[in-house]
N, C-alpha and C positions, 0 to 999 in steps of 0.2 A: 584509472584515476577518475573518481566521480566528482562532478562539479554541480550537478543538479539532482537533488533528492525530492522525489514526488510521492505524495500519498494520495491514494484514490478513495473516494467516498461520495456521498450525496449531501448536498446542503440542506439545512433546516433541522430544527430540534427533533422532529419526528424520526429522523434517521440517525441522529447523533450516536446512539448506543447500539445500533444494529451491526450485524456481522459484516455487512458490505462496507462499513466505514473503518475497518481494521487498518487500512492504509493511512487514514487520517490520524488514528491513534498513534501510529508509529512516528509520523512526522511531528505530531504534538510532543511526543516524548523526546524526540531529537531536538526540537526547539528548546525545550526545558534544559536539556543537557548542554546545549550551546549558549544558553541564556540569551535567546533572541525572541522577538515577538513577531508573529505573522500578522500582516496588515493587508487589507483589501487593496488590490490594484486592478482596476477595471480594464486596463490595457492588456492584461494577461488572463482575464476572466477567472481570477482566483485570489487567494490570500497567499502572501509570500514574505520571505525574509531573506536578506542578503547579509552575509558576514564574511569574515576573512579568517582562515585557519592556516598557520604556517605560510603566510604570504599568498595563499591561494583563495580566490573568491569562490564562495559557495552559495548556492541558492537552495532554499526550501520552498516547496510549492504544494498547495492543496487546491486543485481546480474547484471552482464554485459553479461550474456547469453541472448538470446531472451526469451520472456515471457514463452513459453512452456517448457523451460529448467531451470526455476528458482530454482527448487529443487536441481539441481546439485551444485549450489553455497551455498544455505542454509544448505543442508545436509553436505557438506564438512566442513564448519565452525563449525556447531553444534557437529559433531562427534569428531573433533579434540579437541575442548575445553570442551567436555562433557556437553553440554548444553541440557537440557531435552526439549521435545516438549512443555510442559506446561510453560516453561520459555522463549518462543518465541512469539513475536507479529509480525504479517504480515499485513502491510498496503496495501490495494489494492482498485482499482476502483470497484464500485458496481452499476449495472444497475437498480436494484430494489429500489434504494433510490434516492430521488431528490437532485439536487445540493444544497449545504448549510446544509446538514444533514450528520451525521456519526453515525455508530452503532458499539459497541464493542460486540464481540461474541466469545464464546469458543467452539471449536470442531464443529462437524457437517460435512455435505457434502461439496464438492467443488463447487456444483451447476453449473457445466459446465465451471468454470473459469480455463483456462488452466494453469495459474501460480500456483494456489492452487492445481490443480490436480497433478502436478509434485512434489510439496512439500509434499503432502500426500504420494506419492510413495517413495520419497527419505528418508523421516523421518520414514516411516513405521507406521505412526500414523496420525490421524486427530485431536489429542488432543493438539492443539496449539491455541493461541489467534489470532483473526483477527480484524483489524480496517477497517471497510467497509466504503469507502468514496463514497458518492453519486455522480454519474455523470448523472443520469437520463437514460431514455430508449427512443429509437427512435420511439417506438410504433408499430414497425413491426419487427418480429424476423429476417427476411431475411436481414435487414439493420444493424443488431447489429455489425458485424465485421467492416463495414465502419464507423459506429458511434464511436466505441471506438478508431479507428485509425485516427479520426479527432479532430481538436481543438474545445473546447467548445466556445460558444458565450462569449463575454466580460462579460455579466451579469452573466452567469453561472460560468465563471472562478473566478469572484470576489466573488460569493457566496461560492465557494469551498475554496478559499484562506482564507476567513473569518472563515469558519468552521475549517480549519486546524489550524489556529492561536488559536482559542478558545480551541481546543482539547489539545494543549500543556500544559494547566493548569493541566491536568490529569496525566502528565508524572511522577511527584514525587510519586503519588499514585500507578501508575503501577510498578514503581521501588520497592516500599515498599510492594507490593502484596496486596494493599487495592483495590481489583478489583471492589467491589460494589460501593465504593466512586468514583472511576475512571469512572465507567459506568454512574453514575449520572451526572458527569461533561460533559462527551462526548455526552450524549443524550440530553443535554440542548441546544435547537436550538435557533437561532436568530428569532426575531419576523417577520423580513422581509423575504418573500418568493420570489424566482425568478419566472419570467414568464415561461410558458410552453415552452419546446424546439421547435425551428423551424425545418422545414424539413431538413434532413441531406444535406450537401453540395455534390458537385460532388465527385465521387469515387476517393480516393487517391491510390497511388501505393500499390498493394497488397503484403502481406508477410505472408505466413501461420504461420511461427514461431512467428510472432508478435501478432497474433490475439488470442482472447479468450473472452468468454462472462462473 
């Protein structure tokens, strides 16, 4: 049973359309689906919305810290409202999944993703759910930071948006705790596959806090 839906990304217009903000895109789509507005709450270092579905209180949260401090926001809200790690779902960009696909996962390592790393530390647990949003891999490890801080091609952005829309069908199941059913819905991919990613564009302004694999 998910009570807190978190999307990861970086604040500021320069990062808004970059791959690293795919988690924000998903929570934005969820907010539209639930017809709620995210508003700034400095107590939890982010923008959030509170709503009720089937008598259950739900929270939507986008940390407004930089990526590597995401846990500061998630931990503050979870502790105050006594939300357990297993009742949290974190949506984030995933290099090892192609654009247009998503994977639902429970627990495990942060795999070098700096946002997840900090959430691990702040919650004191890895036992929370992750919605891994495929953004593809540049093919070379040294280019990963630049890759996630760049905008995807139009084709890849379309594939990601389509996947995010499809995944919203699983939200009622996530709320009800029907995680196996939700997994089946989320793992059902479109038949159309995007083309392989092109070579990354020229380097964007660097920001250590914003990066993470």
